[in-house]
Phi, psi and omega in degrees: 000139180300137183292342183252016181293143182293149177306325180299318181290326176297313180300317179296323182291344181280345183303309180295327178295321178297314181298316180297316182289343182267358185301128182267340179294316179295315181297320180292316179303313181296320181292321180292318178296320178295320178298314183299324181291337182259325189238349180112164184296150177258005176297141182088356179276158170281132181254129178232112183234134175205149182127175181296335181260014187300315183298313180296322182290322177295319177302316178298321178298314180292323177297335178279002177089009180285134176245099183292155173276348182154181178151195187217145176234119180252123187233158177299144179304134181096349176280172178230146178220112182237154174082015180255065181300131179088357178248132176287134179242125178236142172261141179219180190268141174209138012267359180246128181294151173220198183299328178295327178293325177292319177298320177296320179299315178298317181295318180297318178299317180296319178293320178297320179294325182291343183277352181304134181090352178231240179211160182221146177239124177251125177246108192239133178218170183304146184097347182297331181299326180272322186292326185236117184211146169209104180298152177296161181306139179083002181242132178268161179301318180300322179295317180294317180297316181295319179297318179295317179301314180297319180296314181296317181290342181282345184094008178297146179287166179297327177297316181291318178301314183286337174300319178285311185301323182299333183263009176242008190228151177267357183240353184256172174059041177085000184295327180288329174295324178297319180292318184284338182304137012259030179296154169290128188236132174237119180245123179245125188241135171256121190277131172238022181239139176302131181091349175059034178289115191295328181286353177261344181286115184053028179065026170054061186294338183238013183241158179301142180255113180281354183263164184231171174302320179296322176299319180297318177296321179298324177297315179298319179293320182300323182258014175064039186251001185295334180270342186256337177290155178306143181302325181297326179293311180298322180297316179301314182293321179292319177298320178296318181293338179268004178083013181272351175230146180292141178286161170295149181297134187258168174306134182093352179296147181300332185293347180257006184298329181247022183255138174238123179229137182209141170278121186251350179213132186222159177299322182297332177296320178294316180297321179294323177297315179296323178301313181298317180297312184292324176295322176297329180278358176100015180263148166277130190237134173241118171273103188289308181187155170251010184242033184296126177220169179121174179296129188307312183294325179291320175297321177300318179295319180297315179295327177293321179294324175294323177298314179298318181297321178294316181295318188270324188232352180081018177243144356286348177222145175278136179299150001287129187224155174224128178249120184248142178208158177210165180147214184214096175279173182228159177237124172273111186280117177241339181254192184240017182275189179239150179161187178218177185296324180287321177298317181293320178299312182296319180295316179298319177301313182293320179298315181300311185288326177299323178296338178262009175084010178285139183245275182239019180283349181212158178210160180228141167246125175227113184214158176263137184291345177273357179083007183228112179258111183065211179263056181229174177264010183251155179273337183158219186211153168236123191218146166237153188302329181301336181293337177293316177294324178297320178297319179296321178295338179266012175085016180251136177260099184303319181295318179294318179292325176297317179297331180268012183053040184244046183297325182302320182300315181293312184294326177294321180300327185252011177069035185258001184281148177248124179237118180243340192078166178304132186265347185078017178228176177191078182243036179071189184272155176233131178237131177231120175257121181253124183239115178076180180230149181302334181285000000 
């Protein structure tokens, strides 16, 4: 790479690197081969795959030489899955479950049940909580959807949301391991949750659940939702806490005696790959965190302040510097515009730095590894502060549009959007702040 290349071009060049480092077929192939060397071949097993990365993970499994006896692949509606002879392919709803998700849930349960006496392979990735669902007895889909909506809008963390969801479902919180028992079970997970807690990925369908019905009630109480969730939801949780419903299988349960579960792809893996690339290009690199959470615009302001500190004082790194972070920020929707969490983060970063007179001395890449930022067709944005002034010259008020959650409009005006299409992965967001050039 040229030593005098602008930070914006460096940031743009990282997009393909992020996609490559996020590939789940390679990660799955390597994990399956490692499993086979220690525990034996997975050929002849029933394969059950669901989530945004299901297609890539199945491809990796087949690339490892595994020949399934049959199985199912559940993918988001509108996705494509070709070349999976002998495997049932179903499309289901994301990010909100619907009747197709119930059909997928029934099918997955049947395939898991069919593996008893043999072996089963579960390939699980983000989005699985919505794609595959079966509410517990006496609970309707609408009740479950409404409870989830209230939890998400309350600001509850993904761990808290899934604590409740696991106790309202027949497929979450280790329930599928319970169905498949006593088959030999291998579960491979691609993490889309900060901290890579395996029981939170797609609500942990094949892993022990450390949470209880009482924990779920405590979450509702903490966010003041006990009066607003459907009565049927509260009734299920109260009956469970009183011992009238069976708990989700816990650590030490017999159903996990023949189960192997592992997270095989993480956001931190992508950040480490970018670190190596940027160091080769002559940058000083700080991997800030892979557990980034919080309001997107506020995170953008924090990253902008670090950028200013680097430019003016050389802290936390003296330029040429790269600050890397990953995770899952959130957007509290107050306006009627369009955008995603990465677009909003990048726009807030640019507005802050533009106000301090920064032009093209720094740039930011903020993108989602699945190629979809919010409810848009874009993965995120690549921006330098001068683009904020350019937007104003084109008659757009970036601050006003940010307040209206309309980041896409501003970024589109200045050519800052990143479009990759669905990547077949889902390892959360990646942010790279580039400060200065090696030359």
